[in-house]
N, C-alpha and C positions, 0 to 999 in steps of 0.2 A: 605829848605833842611831838611832831617831828622836829629833827634837828634844825637849828636855824643859825644863821651867821650873817654878817655883813663883811663886805670885802671892798677895798679900794685898790685900783690898778693904776700903774703909771709906767711909762717907758723911759728908759735912759739909754743914750748912745754911748758906749764905752770908748775912751780915747784910742784904744788900740784898733778900733774898727777902722778898716782901709776901705772896704767896698761900701757902696752907697746902700742904705737901707731905707725903704719906703714903707711908711706905716699905713696899715689899713684901719681907718677908723671904725669904731664899733657902729652898727647900723642905727642904733637908737641915738646916737649922738652924745650920750652921757651914760656913765656907769650906774646912775641913780635909776635910769630906766630900766635896767635890768636887776634892780635890787642890790646894787653893788656899792651902796654909799658906805663911806668909812664910818667906824664906830669909835667913839671915844673910849679910851681905856681898854680897848680890845687888844689882845695879844696880835702881834704882826710878825711877818717874816718875808724876806725877799725870796723871789723865785726867778731863777735864770734858766733859759734854754741854752744849752750849748750844742753848737753845730760846727763840725769841721770836716773837710774834704779829705779822704785818704788816697793814696797813690793808685788803688784799684777802682777808683771812681765811686766809691760808696761814700755817702754821707753819714758820719756818726752823730746821733743827737741823744740828748738826755736832760736831766734836770739837776740844778742845785738849789737848795733852800737855806739861806743864811750861812753859805759856805760848805754846807754838808752835801756831798755827792750823793744822790739818791740813785744808787747804781742799778736797782731793779729796773728803773725806767729807762736805761740806755738801750738803744737799738740802732740798726743801720737802715738808711734808705738804700734800695738797690742802685746799682750803677745806671741802670735803665729802667727807672720807675714809670708806671702807667701815668700818663698825664691825667691829672684831675682826680686821681685816687687819693683818698684820705689815709694816710698811714699814722697809727697812734702807737705810743709807748704803752708799757703796762702801767697800771694805777699804783701809785705810791701815796701814803697818807702823812700829812704833817698838821699837827694841832687840830685834828678832826676834819681837814679839808683833803678831799681825794683830788689828786693832781695827775694830769697827763700832758704830754707833748703831742701836738698835731703836726704832721708835715704833709704838704700838697705840692707835687711837681706841676708847674704852670707850663703852658705852651711855649713860652719864650725861653725855656730852659732854666729859669730861676726857680728856687724852692721856697715856698712860704711856710713858715713855722708860726705856731701859736701855743697857748697855754689854756688848758681847761681846768677848771675848779668845779668839783662836783658836777661834772657834765656839761657845764656852761663855759662857752669860750669868753675868756676874759681879756685876752690880748691876741692880736695877730700882727704879723710883720713880713714883708716880702724881702727875702734874702738874696744873697749873692748868686751871680750865674755860675754854672757848674764849674767854670775854669778857675774860680777864686779858691784860694786854699787858706785864707786867713781864719784863725779861730774867732768866731763870733759869738756874741752874747746878746740876748733879749732879755730884759729885766722887767718884772712887775713886783709890786708888793701886795700881799694879801692879808687881810685882817679877818679874824674869826672870834665869834662869841659863843661857839658851840661848847656845851658842857654836859658831863653825864646826867646832871640833874635834870635837863630839859630834853634828853635825847629821844624820848618817846618810846613806843612800843613796836614790836613786830610779831605777827603770827605766821608760823611756818607749818604746812602740811607736808611732811616728809615721808615719801615712800622709800627712802634710804635708811637703813637700820642705824640706830644710835650708836652702836659699836663701831660703825664705819665713819660716821660724820659728825657725831656728838662733840667730839674734841675740837673740831674746827668750828663748829658752832658757838662753842664756849669761848674760843679765842675772839670771835667776833664780838660777842657780847662784852667781854672784858675790855677790849680796845675801844669800843664805841660808847659804852654806858647804856646801850639800847636794851631795853627789857624784852627778851626774846622767849616767846611761848612756842613750843614744838608739839605738834600732834604726830607721834609716829604711827605708821601702820602699813598695810599692804598698798603697793604703788596703785594698782587698778582700783581698789576699794576706796582709796582716798580721792582719786580723780572723779569716781562715780558720786562720791558724797558731794564733792564741790558742785558738780552738775545738778544734784538734787537741791542743794542749799541755794543755788543761784545767787542773787544779789544779797541774800541774807548770810552768806558764808563769812566767817570772821576771818578767813585766811587772806594773807597779804601775798604770800609767796607759796608756790606749789613746787616742791622738790622732788622731781621724779626720778625713778630707777631705770627708766627707758624712754626712748623717743615716742613709743606708741601711745603712752598715757599722755604725754605732753601734747602730742599731735591731736589726740582726742579733745583736749581742752581748747586748743587753737580753733578746731573745726566747730565746737560749740560756742565760739565767740565768748569765751570765759576768760581768755588770757589777753593781757593788754600788749600793745606794741611797745618794744624796747627802744630806747634812743640810739641813734647812730653810733655813738662812741663805744657803746657796749657791743653793738653788732660787729664793729670792726675789729674787735678783739678775737674773734674765732672765725675759722674758715666757714664759708657759706654752706659747705657740705653738712656742718654740724649745727645747723640752725633752722628754725623754720623759714619758709621763703618770705613771709611777711613780717619776721622779727617778733613773733609772739612767744617764742621760746629759744633757749640757747643752751648748747651743750656746756657742761662744766668739766667732764672727764670722760674717757673712752674705755671700752672693755671689749674683749674678744670672747666669743663662745668657744668652749673647748670640751674635749673629753678628758675627764680626770681618770687615769688608769692605774693599774698596778703593774709597773715594768716586768716583774717576775711572771705574774700570771697572764699578762697580755703582751708578749713580745712583739706581736704583729698587729697593732690596732687597726681598726677599720678607717679608711680615709672618707667615709661618708656615714652620716646619722641613718641613712636609708639602709645601711647595712646591718644595723642593730636589730632588725626584726629576723635576721637570719637564725635558724635553730642553734647555731653555735653558741648564741649569747643567751640562750633561754635562762632566766633566773639570775643572770649575772650582771644586770644593768639596772640603774636607778634614775629617777628624776624627781622634781619638786614642782608639781603642776600648778600649786598656788603661788609660786614665786614669779614676780613681775617680769624678770628677765626671761624665764621660761616662756611665758605667755607672749612676750615680744618676738621671740624666737619662732613660736607657732604662727604668729601673725605674719613673720617674714616667710615662712613656709608657704602660707596660703597666697600670699602676693606673688611669690616666685613659681610655685609648682601647682597652685590651684587648690580649692577647697576639697575636691575629690581625692587628690593624691594625699593631702595632708590627713583627711579622715582615715584613709587606708593606712598610713603610717602610724597614726594613733592607735588604731585598733590592733595593728600588728604589734606594736610594743605591749599593749596590754595582754594580748595572747601569748606574748613571750615571757609573761610573769615579770613584768617591770616592777621594781621596788619603789614604793612611794615614800618620799622624804619630805618633812615640812619645809626645809630650806636647803641651800646649797652646802653650807659648812658641814652638816652631817653626813653628806655624800663623800666628802674628802676623808672625814674621820673613818667611815666605813670602809673606804678603800685601804686606807693604812691598817686597819684592824683585821683585814682579811675577809670581811663580811660582804664585800661588793668588789667587783672587777672593773666596772665602768661606770661613771656618772656623767650627766650633762649638767655643766656648771659654767660660770664665768672664770676667766683665767686667774683672777686675783685671790680666789679662795684658798689656793694652795699655800700662798705666802703667809698665811695666818698660822701655819704649823712649822715646826723646826725644819731645818734645811735637810736633816737626814730622814724626814718622814717618808716612809716608803710608798709614795705616789708620785705621779708625774702628770703635767699637762700635755696633751697631745692636740695640735693645731690640725685640724683636717685640711686636706688640700683639694677639696672638691669644689670650691666656688658655689656651694649651695648654702641653704639656710643654716646648716651647722656650722659654717664658718663666718657667721655674722659678726660684723663690727658694730657694736650698738653704743650708746652714750646714756650717761646720767645728765640731767639738765635741770633748769629752772624756768619758771614762768611768773611773772607778776600778774596777778589777777585783776580783771577790770574793776571789780568792786572793792579794791584795796583802798583802806582809809589812811594808810601809812606808806605812800608811794615812795617818798624820799628815802625812808629806812629800807624799803624793798629793793630799790635801785642800789643803795649802798652795799646791801647784802650781796647782790649779785655781782657788783664790781669787785667785792672782797674775794668771792669764789674764783674769779677770772684773775685776780692779782697774782704776782710772782708768789707770794706767800701761800696763797690758796692752791695754786697749781703745784707748787712744791709738796704741799701736804699730800695731795692725791698721789703724786709720784712716790713719795717716800713712806707714807703711812697707810695707804690704801693699795699701793702697787698698781695703780690704774695709769692710763696713758694721759699725759696733759693735752689739752686741746688749745691752750692760749698761752701768752706771755713768753713765748719762745723759750720755754723751759724743756731742757732736754729730757728724753724718756728715761726710765729706770733702766740701767744696764742689764738687770736680771730678766728683762722682758725682750722678746723678739720684736724688732722694729715692725711698726704697722706696715710699711712699705714692702716688707717681706713675706707678708701674709696673703691669702688669696680669698677675699671676702666676696660675697655675691654682688653683682651690680644692682643696687637697690638704693632708692632714695629713702632716708630715715622718716621723711614726712609721710611716706605711704603706709606707716604702720600705725595708723589711727584707728582702725576698725577693732577696738577693744571689745565691744559687745559682740561682734561676730566671732571672735576667738573664744571668749567665754562661753558663748552659746554652743559652739563646737565641742568644747572640752566637756561641757555637761552632757552633750548628746551621746558622746562616746563612754561616758562613765569616769573620765579622768577627774572631774570635779563633781561635788555634790549639788 
């Protein structure tokens, strides 16, 4: 069964408060209407919003629970925030409850803060005008009866490999007590499997390797709309327009090269069909990221140009690999000069491995910035756990995992990028909406047509 808990919330005005705080009552008029009734003998803890204006005009806000500073939740409201926009902190967990701060700049210049528990707003208050510099506190108490014994199940179809994300999924299972069952497989094949299973699919969450497969599920009306608090955690460029999938990490397409044998690498993937590279290049056509790259090429350059490039690569004796990692291995072993991979595969090898990432500067499909992401399925019978998993991936802990363990680009939680990586704003990706990569069937059909897939 899904995780359940009951909560009680109250507001106290601390004596040090100088500015007037006007409380906004919950719309239902009582916490019981939201299922927030207090539970006898349930473990409780106090939650406080900390808000303070700095000299530069920014307002710092964060959370404390029973005096513990939940530092991952701290963030700053810009000096000139957009009126009406909801700013949210990262998610932190206390006794099984996922907590966030929300902040909204009002038209009169005041800033309204609130507390969310598991995605539900349990407290809101109107805070001081921008000119006030007092340290302010909003306080509520939260009760929880969640326990590992009744945490329930979660079924994930993961197009991301177990070697990449298995450790993070294990962390989620250990922290929550949720019984997680994962079906690992090819990103495209799993998306198609969900489409074929329809309402009979046991999957609660689809964890995709690329935006193309995720957008395919959204267009098939198989992905459910995510709540606003989750959508607010990630830039709109890295999610579905209707909120039916959201990115969890970013990656760049690169050429993996031998610096010794390729001192002057090409700046465009279209140059790889030149006779100079005959028998020296490799690809992994069954890989989801490669298929998304081909879809991007179709969108940018058209089907005819993409088919011509694919046939040119085959005529140039491109070497076929089952995955990306073997290409990096082959380059270092001297068996391959150039491979088409994602940037992070190189970091699976020792620092002195004789291979290097080459970021093309062409602005075409070969410089694609793609994302891995998640969707909660419409047919999910464990929606609470599905949303909890998605929030976990976007939390400070989840984003730090992608940065430090998989060497990907964080997309949420204001986590700095890995210093080993070239910053995203220094790359030259094509101008392309990731939601346009949904024509998975068309790409697979084209790859079969030219003989790249069986």
